[in-house]
C-alpha positions in Angstrom: 37.3 14.6 -185.0 41.0 13.9 -185.0 42.6 11.0 -183.2 46.2 11.6 -182.1 48.5 9.0 -180.6 51.0 9.6 -177.9 54.6 8.8 -178.8 54.3 5.4 -177.0 51.4 4.4 -179.2 53.2 5.4 -182.4 56.3 3.4 -181.3 54.0 0.4 -180.5 52.4 0.4 -184.0 55.8 1.0 -185.6 57.2 -2.1 -184.0 54.2 -4.2 -184.8 54.4 -3.2 -188.5 58.2 -3.8 -188.5 57.6 -7.3 -187.0 55.0 -8.1 -189.6 57.4 -7.2 -192.4 60.2 -9.1 -190.8 58.0 -12.2 -190.3 56.8 -12.0 -193.9 60.4 -11.8 -195.1 61.4 -14.8 -193.0 58.4 -16.8 -194.2 59.6 -16.3 -197.8 63.3 -16.9 -197.0 62.9 -20.2 -195.0 62.6 -23.2 -197.3 61.0 -26.5 -196.5 63.4 -29.2 -195.1 65.9 -26.6 -194.0 68.0 -27.2 -190.9 66.3 -26.2 -187.7 69.3 -24.6 -186.2 69.8 -22.4 -189.3 66.2 -21.4 -189.2 66.3 -20.4 -185.5 69.5 -18.5 -186.0 68.1 -16.7 -189.0 64.9 -15.8 -187.2 66.9 -14.3 -184.2 69.2 -12.4 -186.5 66.5 -10.9 -188.6 64.5 -10.1 -185.5 67.4 -8.3 -183.9 68.1 -6.3 -187.1 64.5 -5.2 -187.5 64.1 -4.4 -183.8 67.3 -2.4 -183.8 66.0 -0.5 -186.9 62.7 0.2 -185.1 64.6 1.4 -182.1 66.6 3.9 -184.2 63.4 5.1 -185.8 61.6 5.4 -182.5 64.5 7.4 -180.9 64.4 9.8 -183.8 60.6 10.0 -183.6 60.8 10.8 -179.9 63.4 13.5 -180.3 64.7 15.4 -177.4 61.3 16.4 -176.0 60.8 13.3 -173.8 61.7 13.1 -170.1 64.6 10.9 -169.2 62.5 8.1 -167.7 60.4 7.8 -170.9 63.5 7.7 -173.1 64.7 4.6 -171.2 61.3 3.1 -171.7 61.5 3.4 -175.5 63.6 0.2 -175.8 61.1 -2.0 -174.1 57.8 -0.7 -175.7 56.1 -3.6 -177.5 59.0 -6.0 -177.3 56.6 -9.0 -176.7 54.2 -7.8 -179.3 57.2 -7.6 -181.7 58.3 -11.2 -180.9 54.8 -12.7 -181.3 53.9 -10.7 -184.4 57.2 -11.8 -186.0 56.5 -15.4 -185.3 52.9 -15.2 -186.4 53.6 -13.6 -189.7 56.5 -16.0 -190.3 54.3 -19.0 -189.7 51.4 -17.6 -191.8 53.6 -16.7 -194.7 55.5 -20.0 -194.6 52.3 -22.0 -194.5 50.7 -20.1 -197.3 53.7 -20.4 -199.6 54.4 -24.1 -198.8 50.8 -25.3 -198.4 51.2 -28.0 -201.1 54.0 -29.6 -199.1 52.4 -29.6 -195.7 
């Protein structure tokens, strides 16, 4: 029995994994007692970089065999999942690494 995913499913899981990686990287980079505005800016910047990378990979995964309406949908697939997974992994990693301070 073989399970195959549609292209939308593959893009969804790609973005979730990319968000987990980005969140883990942010959790390591952000230090305790750092300025809140720098932390927010860094989170947004890293999120945009990883989301853009996932969009480039998703566009290449989809290729030219998708209809035009689905090609436009590629940019919005899993955007909220990406944001929440990024924040979740950032918080978890930060908490695990700085547990002795908190």
